[in-house]
C-alpha positions in Angstrom: 95.5 108.6 111.2 94.9 111.2 113.8 98.4 112.8 113.8 99.8 112.5 110.3 103.6 112.5 109.9 105.1 115.6 108.4 108.6 115.5 106.8 110.9 118.5 106.5 111.4 118.3 102.7 107.7 118.5 102.0 107.5 122.0 103.4 109.7 123.4 100.7 107.2 123.2 97.9 105.9 126.7 97.9 104.8 128.4 94.6 108.3 129.2 93.6 109.5 125.6 94.1 106.5 124.3 92.3 107.2 126.3 89.2 110.9 125.2 89.3 109.8 121.6 89.6 107.5 122.0 86.6 110.3 123.3 84.5 113.2 121.2 85.5 112.2 118.0 83.7 112.3 119.9 80.3 115.6 121.7 81.1 118.2 120.2 78.7 118.3 117.1 76.5 119.2 114.6 79.3 116.2 115.7 81.4 113.9 115.5 78.4 115.1 112.0 77.6 114.7 111.0 81.2 111.2 112.3 81.2 110.4 110.3 78.1 111.7 107.1 79.8 109.6 107.9 82.8 106.6 108.1 80.5 107.5 104.8 78.9 107.8 103.0 82.3 104.6 104.5 83.5 102.7 103.1 80.4 104.3 99.7 80.9 103.4 99.7 84.6 99.8 100.8 84.0 99.4 98.0 81.4 100.8 95.4 83.8 98.4 96.6 86.5 95.5 95.9 84.1 95.0 99.5 82.9 93.1 100.6 86.1 90.1 102.8 85.6 90.3 104.9 88.8 93.9 106.0 89.7 95.1 108.1 92.6 98.3 110.0 91.5 100.0 110.8 94.7 102.1 112.8 94.8 101.1 114.3 91.5 103.6 117.2 91.7 103.1 119.5 88.8 101.1 117.0 86.9 104.0 115.8 84.9 102.5 112.4 84.1 98.9 113.3 83.9 99.0 113.2 80.1 100.1 109.5 80.3 97.4 108.7 82.8 94.8 110.4 80.6 95.7 108.2 77.5 93.1 105.7 78.7 89.9 107.5 77.6 87.6 106.4 80.4 90.1 106.6 83.3 89.3 108.7 86.3 92.3 110.5 87.7 92.6 111.8 91.3 95.6 114.2 91.3 96.7 114.5 95.0 99.6 116.3 96.6 100.6 117.5 100.0 101.5 120.9 98.5 98.6 123.1 97.6 101.1 125.2 95.5 102.0 122.0 93.5 98.3 121.3 92.9 97.6 124.9 91.7 100.6 124.8 89.4 99.6 121.5 87.9 96.0 122.6 87.3 97.2 125.8 85.6 100.1 124.4 83.6 98.9 121.1 82.1 96.7 120.9 79.0 93.1 121.9 79.5 91.8 118.7 78.0 93.9 116.7 80.5 93.1 118.9 83.5 89.3 118.4 83.0 89.9 114.7 83.6 91.6 115.3 87.0 89.9 115.5 90.4 92.3 117.5 92.6 92.8 116.4 96.2 95.0 118.0 98.9 96.3 115.0 100.8 99.4 113.6 102.5 100.6 110.1 101.6 100.5 109.4 105.3 96.9 110.3 105.7 94.8 110.1 102.5 91.3 111.6 102.7 89.7 108.6 101.0 87.8 105.6 102.3 89.1 102.0 102.3 89.5 100.4 98.8 88.6 103.7 97.2 90.7 103.4 94.0 91.8 100.7 91.6 95.4 101.8 91.7 97.8 104.2 93.4 100.4 105.8 91.1 103.3 107.0 93.3 106.3 108.3 91.3 109.3 109.9 92.9 108.3 109.9 96.6 109.8 106.9 98.4 113.4 107.8 97.6 112.9 110.9 99.9 111.9 108.7 102.8 114.9 107.5 104.8 113.1 106.2 107.9 111.8 102.6 107.6 108.9 103.3 109.9 107.8 106.3 107.7 108.0 104.2 104.5 105.9 101.4 106.2 103.3 104.0 107.3 102.9 105.2 103.7 102.7 101.7 102.3 100.1 100.7 104.9 98.0 103.7 104.0 98.4 102.8 100.3 97.2 99.3 101.2 94.2 100.7 102.9 93.1 103.0 100.1 93.8 100.9 97.0 91.5 98.1 95.9 94.1 96.3 93.7 97.5 97.7 92.8 100.2 100.3 93.6 102.8 101.6 91.1 105.8 103.1 92.9 109.2 104.3 92.0 112.3 104.7 94.1 116.1 104.3 94.1 117.6 100.9 94.7 121.1 99.5 95.0 122.7 96.9 92.8 123.6 99.2 89.9 126.5 101.4 88.7 124.9 104.7 89.8 124.2 103.4 93.3 127.8 102.1 93.6 129.2 105.5 92.5 127.0 107.5 94.8 128.0 105.3 97.8 131.6 105.7 96.8 131.3 109.5 96.5 129.5 109.8 99.9 132.2 107.7 101.5 134.9 109.9 100.0 133.5 113.3 100.9 131.4 112.2 104.0 127.6 112.8 104.4 127.1 116.2 105.8 123.9 117.9 107.0 120.4 117.2 105.9 119.7 114.4 103.6 116.5 113.9 101.7 117.3 111.3 99.0 118.2 107.7 99.8 119.3 104.7 97.9 117.6 101.6 99.4 118.7 98.0 99.3 116.2 96.3 97.1 115.9 93.4 99.6 114.9 95.9 102.3 112.2 97.7 100.4 110.8 94.5 98.9 110.5 93.1 102.5 108.6 96.3 103.4 106.2 95.9 100.5 105.4 92.4 101.7 105.1 93.5 105.3 102.6 96.2 104.3 100.4 93.5 102.5 101.6 93.6 98.9 103.1 91.0 96.5 105.5 92.1 93.8 104.2 91.6 90.4 106.9 93.3 88.3 110.2 95.2 88.6 110.9 97.7 85.8 114.4 99.3 85.8 115.0 102.7 84.2 118.3 101.5 82.8 119.2 97.9 84.0 122.5 97.7 86.0 123.1 101.4 85.4 120.4 103.7 86.9 119.1 103.7 90.4 115.4 104.3 89.5 113.2 101.2 89.6 109.4 101.0 89.2 107.5 98.3 91.1 104.1 97.1 90.2 102.6 95.8 93.5 99.4 93.8 94.0 97.3 93.9 97.2 97.2 90.4 98.8 
């Protein structure tokens, strides 16, 4: 892609924000429990995808789920992020025995510096709920379809649950003002986009069924 898309929210991840992101998932009991559930869903999704041997973690953030990815002894992990500060933080903060298993890559999800069919699976946690423009989501999904040989594991916010209903009600009451960088997507819409990009849906894994907005999809390349 000659002119990769750049989104406003991605520019905020300087060194200070990277350290804040590293620490926030361990701040308080509820966040620690949420992190444990994220780990559980990641393990389930990786198993459903056939325990891929070469995984691109994009965006890897501060390496929060590298330890889970490293649980398969012979797995090769490419840790990629659009933020060089995030990559630096991850490489410095995660356990040394995990970091030595990771090949760092500075890359945008819109323009991944890897050849076609380069990896067995792309592991994309907590990105697509930031992408409100359908054309941008489709651009990312098509780039994923190009780079993966087999599967994509992706998480995002979907409707059809209590949290999404409450969020919509609150936004209607107070009105949406200013910049927005988190979006609840109709499940039917995003599932149509998956198919349009060349994937079939293997599995849907909900964080807390009928309550939480987070859903993890296991997608297979057609």
